[in-house]
C-alpha positions in Angstrom: 11.3 -9.3 30.3 12.7 -9.8 26.8 12.0 -7.2 24.1 12.1 -8.3 20.7 12.8 -6.4 17.5 9.7 -5.3 15.8 10.0 -6.6 12.2 9.4 -3.9 9.5 9.6 -3.5 6.1 9.8 -0.3 3.7 7.9 0.0 0.7 8.5 2.1 -2.0 5.2 1.0 -4.1 2.1 -0.5 -3.3 1.4 -3.9 -4.6 -2.0 -4.7 -4.5 -2.3 -8.5 -5.5 -5.9 -7.4 -6.2 -6.9 -7.6 -2.5 -7.7 -3.7 -2.4 -11.2 -2.4 -1.4 -12.7 0.5 -3.0 -13.7 3.0 -0.2 -15.0 6.0 -2.7 -14.4 7.3 -6.0 -10.3 7.1 -6.4 -9.9 6.2 -2.4 -8.9 2.2 -2.0 -7.9 0.5 1.3 -5.3 -2.5 1.6 -4.5 -4.8 4.1 -0.8 -6.4 4.2 0.6 -9.0 6.6 3.1 -7.7 9.0 4.4 -4.0 9.8 5.3 -1.9 6.7 6.0 1.8 6.2 5.0 3.8 3.2 5.9 7.4 2.5 3.0 9.4 2.8 1.7 12.4 0.6 4.1 11.5 -2.4 3.1 9.9 -5.5 3.9 5.7 -5.4 3.4 3.2 -8.2 0.7 0.8 -7.8 1.0 -2.7 -8.9 -0.9 -5.6 -9.0 2.1 -8.0 -8.7 5.5 -6.9 -7.6 7.2 -7.5 -10.9 4.3 -6.6 -12.8 3.9 -3.2 -14.7 2.9 -0.1 -12.4 -0.9 0.1 -13.0 -1.1 3.7 -11.7 0.2 6.1 -9.2 -1.1 6.7 -5.5 -0.7 8.8 -2.8 -0.9 7.3 0.7 -3.0 9.1 3.2 -3.2 6.7 6.1 -1.2 4.0 7.6 -2.5 1.9 10.5 0.0 -0.5 12.2 -1.8 -3.1 14.5 -2.2 -6.8 15.4 1.0 -7.6 12.7 -1.0 -5.8 9.9 -0.9 -2.9 8.1 -3.8 -1.3 6.4 -2.6 1.3 4.0 -5.6 3.7 2.7 -4.4 5.3 -0.5 -5.8 8.0 -3.1 -5.3 6.5 -7.1 -4.1 9.7 -8.6 -3.4 8.2 -12.4 -4.1 5.1 -14.0 -2.1 3.7 -16.6 -4.0 1.9 -19.6 -3.5 -1.9 -19.4 -3.6 -3.7 -22.8 
């Protein structure tokens, strides 16, 4: 039996690409391809695109890694005005 390494990305911001889904009030979920680790319980920038401006800050509350996808549940703690 051969064991291959699991590809894993470490994330320092949440990039939504407009695919986030609101669960309730300021709580959102986002599904990403591949396995990604996000710091828990500390504020991270939220961006619509990787190189776009930050739209707010959020705290990751839960991570689920399965079937080569990552599901991130996060709470939006501040929102920047977008002009």
